[in-house]
C-alpha positions in Angstrom: 72.1 193.0 79.5 70.8 192.0 76.1 68.5 189.4 75.3 71.3 187.8 73.3 73.5 187.6 76.4 70.8 186.1 78.5 70.2 183.2 76.2 73.7 182.6 76.0 74.0 182.3 79.9 71.2 179.9 80.0 72.6 177.7 77.4 75.8 177.5 79.3 73.9 176.7 82.6 72.2 174.1 80.7 75.2 172.4 79.5 76.8 172.5 82.9 73.8 170.7 84.3 73.7 168.1 81.7 77.4 167.5 82.1 77.0 167.2 85.8 74.0 164.8 85.3 76.2 162.7 82.9 79.1 162.5 85.4 76.7 161.4 88.1 75.2 158.7 85.7 78.6 157.6 84.7 79.7 157.4 88.5 76.7 155.2 89.4 77.1 153.1 86.3 80.6 152.6 87.1 79.8 151.5 90.6 77.0 149.1 89.4 79.4 147.7 86.9 82.2 147.2 89.4 79.5 145.5 91.7 78.4 143.5 88.6 81.9 142.3 87.9 82.5 141.3 91.7 79.1 139.5 91.7 80.0 137.8 88.4 83.4 136.6 89.8 81.6 135.3 92.9 79.2 133.3 90.7 82.0 131.6 88.8 82.1 127.9 90.0 85.8 127.9 90.3 85.5 130.8 93.0 83.3 128.2 94.9 86.3 125.8 95.4 88.6 128.3 96.9 87.1 127.8 100.5 87.8 124.2 100.2 91.4 124.8 98.9 91.9 127.0 101.8 90.6 124.5 104.2 93.1 121.9 103.0 95.9 124.3 102.9 95.5 125.1 106.4 94.7 121.6 107.4 91.4 122.2 108.9 89.5 120.1 106.6 86.9 119.5 109.2 85.5 122.9 108.6 84.2 121.9 105.1 84.1 118.1 105.3 81.4 116.5 107.3 79.6 113.1 107.6 76.7 114.7 105.7 78.8 115.6 102.6 81.2 112.6 102.7 80.4 110.1 100.0 81.7 106.6 100.8 80.7 102.8 100.5 83.2 101.9 103.2 81.9 99.8 106.0 85.1 100.2 107.9 85.8 104.0 108.2 83.7 107.0 109.6 84.1 110.7 108.8 86.7 111.0 111.7 88.7 108.3 110.1 88.7 109.9 106.7 89.6 113.3 108.2 92.5 112.0 110.1 93.7 109.9 107.1 93.4 112.8 104.7 95.3 115.1 107.1 98.0 112.7 106.9 98.1 112.7 103.1 98.2 116.5 102.8 100.4 117.4 105.7 103.1 119.7 104.7 102.3 119.3 101.1 101.3 122.0 98.3 97.6 122.0 97.6 96.5 122.4 94.0 93.0 122.2 92.5 92.1 120.8 89.0 88.9 120.6 87.1 87.7 117.0 86.8 86.9 115.5 83.5 83.6 114.6 84.9 82.8 118.2 85.6 79.7 119.7 84.0 77.8 123.0 84.1 75.2 121.6 86.1 77.4 119.8 88.7 81.0 121.3 88.7 83.7 118.8 89.9 87.2 119.4 91.0 90.2 117.3 92.1 91.9 118.2 95.3 95.8 117.3 94.9 98.6 117.3 97.5 102.0 117.5 95.8 100.4 116.5 92.6 98.8 113.4 94.0 94.8 113.2 94.1 93.3 113.1 97.5 89.7 113.6 96.8 87.2 114.9 94.3 84.8 117.7 95.3 81.5 118.5 93.6 79.8 122.0 94.0 76.3 123.1 94.3 74.2 126.3 94.2 74.1 127.7 97.7 72.3 131.0 97.1 72.0 133.9 95.0 73.9 137.3 94.8 72.5 141.0 94.5 72.4 140.4 90.7 70.4 137.3 90.9 73.2 135.2 89.9 73.9 131.6 91.3 76.5 131.4 94.1 78.5 128.1 94.2 79.7 126.3 97.3 80.9 123.0 98.5 78.5 120.0 97.9 80.2 116.6 98.5 83.6 114.9 98.8 84.5 111.7 97.0 87.8 110.3 98.3 87.3 106.6 97.9 88.6 106.6 94.3 92.0 107.7 95.7 92.2 106.3 99.2 91.2 102.7 98.8 93.9 100.2 97.8 91.6 98.0 95.6 93.2 95.0 97.4 91.0 92.1 98.6 92.2 90.6 101.9 91.3 86.9 103.1 91.7 86.0 106.8 91.4 82.4 107.7 91.1 81.7 111.4 89.5 79.2 113.8 85.6 79.6 113.6 85.3 80.8 117.2 87.9 83.4 116.8 86.8 87.1 116.4 88.4 89.2 113.7 88.6 92.9 113.6 89.6 95.0 110.4 90.2 98.6 111.2 88.3 98.6 114.3 85.2 96.9 112.6 84.3 93.3 113.9 83.7 90.9 111.0 80.3 89.1 110.8 78.8 86.2 108.9 78.2 88.7 106.1 82.2 88.9 105.5 82.6 85.2 105.2 84.1 84.2 101.9 81.8 82.3 99.4 82.7 79.5 97.1 81.5 79.1 93.5 78.2 77.7 94.8 77.6 80.7 97.0 78.6 78.5 100.3 80.2 79.9 103.3 84.0 78.7 103.3 84.1 77.0 106.5 86.2 73.9 106.7 86.8 71.1 109.0 90.3 69.7 110.0 91.2 66.6 108.3 93.8 65.4 110.9 91.1 64.9 113.6 88.3 63.6 111.5 88.7 59.9 113.1 88.4 61.1 116.7 85.4 64.0 116.4 83.0 61.6 118.0 85.1 61.9 121.3 85.7 65.5 121.3 83.9 68.2 123.5 84.1 70.6 120.8 85.0 70.1 116.9 86.8 73.1 115.6 86.6 74.4 112.1 88.4 77.2 110.2 86.5 80.2 108.6 87.8 82.3 105.9 86.8 85.9 105.6 87.2 88.1 102.5 87.1 92.0 102.8 87.6 94.8 100.4 87.2 98.4 100.5 90.1 99.2 102.7 93.0 101.7 102.6 96.5 100.4 102.2 98.0 98.6 105.2 94.7 98.1 107.0 94.8 97.0 110.8 93.7 93.4 110.9 93.7 91.7 114.4 92.2 88.6 116.1 91.3 87.2 119.5 90.7 83.7 120.5 87.6 82.2 122.0 88.7 83.5 125.4 89.4 87.0 124.2 93.1 86.9 124.2 95.0 88.5 121.2 96.6 86.1 118.8 99.3 86.5 116.3 98.3 86.5 112.6 100.6 85.3 109.9 100.6 87.5 106.8 101.6 86.7 103.3 100.8 89.6 100.9 97.0 90.1 101.4 96.5 86.7 103.1 96.3 86.5 106.9 95.8 83.4 109.1 95.9 82.2 112.6 96.3 78.6 113.9 94.7 77.0 116.9 96.3 78.0 120.2 98.4 75.7 122.4 97.3 75.0 126.0 100.7 75.0 128.0 98.9 72.9 130.9 97.8 70.3 128.3 101.3 70.2 126.8 102.9 69.5 130.1 100.4 66.6 130.8 101.2 65.0 127.4 104.9 65.4 127.8 104.7 63.5 130.9 103.1 60.5 129.0 105.4 60.6 126.0 108.3 58.4 127.3 106.1 55.6 128.5 103.8 55.6 125.5 106.7 55.8 122.9 108.4 52.8 124.8 105.2 50.6 124.8 104.4 51.6 121.3 107.9 50.7 120.0 107.9 47.4 121.7 104.5 46.5 120.2 106.1 46.4 116.8 109.0 44.3 117.7 107.0 41.8 119.7 108.2 42.6 123.1 105.5 43.0 125.7 103.2 44.2 122.9 100.1 44.2 125.2 101.5 47.3 127.2 100.6 49.8 124.5 96.9 49.1 124.9 97.0 50.6 128.4 97.5 53.9 126.5 95.1 53.6 123.7 91.7 55.1 123.6 89.2 52.4 124.6 86.7 51.4 121.7 88.5 53.7 119.3 89.2 52.7 115.7 92.9 53.1 116.0 92.9 50.7 118.8 91.3 48.1 116.9 93.7 48.7 113.9 96.9 48.4 115.9 95.8 45.2 117.4 96.3 43.7 113.8 99.5 45.9 112.8 102.0 43.4 114.2 103.9 41.8 111.3 106.0 39.4 113.6 108.9 40.4 111.4 111.4 40.5 114.1 112.9 37.3 115.4 112.5 38.2 119.1 114.6 35.3 120.1 117.7 36.9 118.4 117.3 40.3 119.9 120.2 41.4 122.1 119.3 45.0 122.8 116.9 47.7 121.9 117.5 51.4 122.5 115.5 54.5 122.1 117.1 57.7 120.5 115.9 61.2 119.6 112.6 61.0 121.3 110.7 64.3 121.1 107.3 65.9 121.1 106.8 69.1 119.3 104.3 71.3 117.5 101.4 70.7 120.0 98.0 71.9 118.8 95.0 72.1 121.1 91.7 71.5 119.3 89.6 71.5 122.5 90.0 70.9 126.1 90.1 67.1 125.6 91.8 66.8 122.2 95.4 67.6 121.4 97.9 66.6 118.6 101.7 66.6 118.8 104.5 65.7 116.4 106.3 62.6 117.8 109.6 61.5 116.7 111.7 58.6 118.0 114.1 56.0 116.9 114.1 52.5 118.2 117.3 50.7 117.3 117.2 47.0 117.6 120.3 44.7 117.5 120.4 41.0 116.9 122.9 38.3 118.0 122.6 36.6 114.7 124.5 37.4 111.4 121.4 36.5 109.7 119.9 39.7 110.7 121.1 43.3 110.6 120.5 46.1 112.9 117.1 47.4 112.5 115.4 51.0 113.2 111.8 51.3 114.0 111.9 55.0 113.8 108.8 57.3 113.4 108.0 60.9 112.5 104.2 61.0 113.2 101.4 63.1 114.2 99.7 61.7 117.4 96.3 62.6 118.4 95.4 62.4 122.1 91.9 62.3 123.6 91.2 62.8 127.3 88.4 60.5 128.6 87.4 60.2 132.3 90.4 62.3 133.4 92.8 60.3 131.6 94.9 61.1 128.4 94.8 58.4 125.7 96.5 58.0 122.3 93.4 58.1 120.0 95.0 58.1 116.3 98.1 58.4 114.4 96.8 59.7 111.0 100.1 60.8 109.6 103.3 58.8 109.8 106.6 58.7 108.0 109.3 56.1 108.7 112.8 57.0 109.9 115.8 55.1 108.9 119.1 54.7 110.7 120.5 57.5 108.6 117.6 59.7 109.6 118.5 58.9 113.2 122.1 59.6 112.5 123.1 56.1 113.7 125.7 54.0 112.0 125.1 50.3 112.1 
C-alpha cells in the first residue's frame, strides 16, 4: 500500500471518530436540554398551582389546605368548618384557576373558581430547588374570607342572662354592641321601673353585634335555665323576649276575675275598699289609686253593672316574683235616671303583679287605654 493510501485511510478514520464524538455530544446535549426544559417548566409558578387545582377538582382539599396555611380573621370558624364549607361551594362544579391582580414575581397569587365563582385566593412560595438550581413553587397560603364572608353585621337582642351562640361560638361581653360613647348596650325594661324595688331579680336586655360570618349563619339562644328559646328574625336583626312561666300564668289567671271586679267597682264607687285587698302593700300604685276616685257616677241611680270581655293575655315573667299581663275588661253601668246614660268603664291595660310573702298582688298599671262601648261591641 502506498504512503498516499495510508494517509487517506487515517483521514477517513479521523472523520469517523469526530463524527461519532459529535453525535455523542449532540445526544448528551439534547438530553441535557430536554431535562432543562422539564426543569424550567417545573419552575414556572403556574405549574405550582396545579396540585391545588387537582385537589379542588377531586374534592380532597384537605390534602392541600390545613390550619397552618389558612388565613382568616374569623373567630367563628375553624379549619374543619372552612373545608366543609368550601367543599359545598365546589361540589360538582368546574374548577378553574386565574392569576390574581395582586400577583407578583415574589409572591404569585391565584384565584380558585368554581363554575366561574371565586372560592379562595392561593399564594405560592418557593418549596425547593430542582437539579438546575431553579426555584420550585408550591402552595403557601389560602385566603377564602374575601369570598366566603357575607359582609353583613348581625345584632341579637336578648335578656341579659340568656346565652347566645353564633355558629357554635358562645358570645361574650366582648361581642356586646357599643353606643357612640363606647358603653355596652344593656337596657332596662321601662314597664317594670316602678316595681324594681320589690323584685327578686331585675332583668335587662343586652344587644350583641357580630360580623365576620358566612351567609345564613346559625344563631341560637338558651334561657337562664339552659332551655332553647325561639329567636325572632327580621333581616339581620334577631331578638328574644322574656319567657313565660306556665305555673305563674295559672296562679294569676285564678286571681283575675276577683281583682277585675273589685278594680271596676272602685271607680264607680261601689265597695271601693275591696280593691285594696289585692294591691301591693306600701306600693306607689296603691297610694295613687286611693286618690283616683272621681265620684263621677251617681251611685244612687245605678241599677245594674255587668262585666264583659274579661281577658288576660300576653303574660311576661320578669322573675320568679314579678309578672305582667295584658288585661282587658268592660264594666257597663246602667242608670234608672234619664239624666244619665249608660256608661262604660272599659280598660285595656298592662298590669304588673308582685308576689310578696306567698301572695300575688297588683303592684302597678303603667299603661292603660280606655275602652268605649263601641270597643266592647255593646249598644246602649
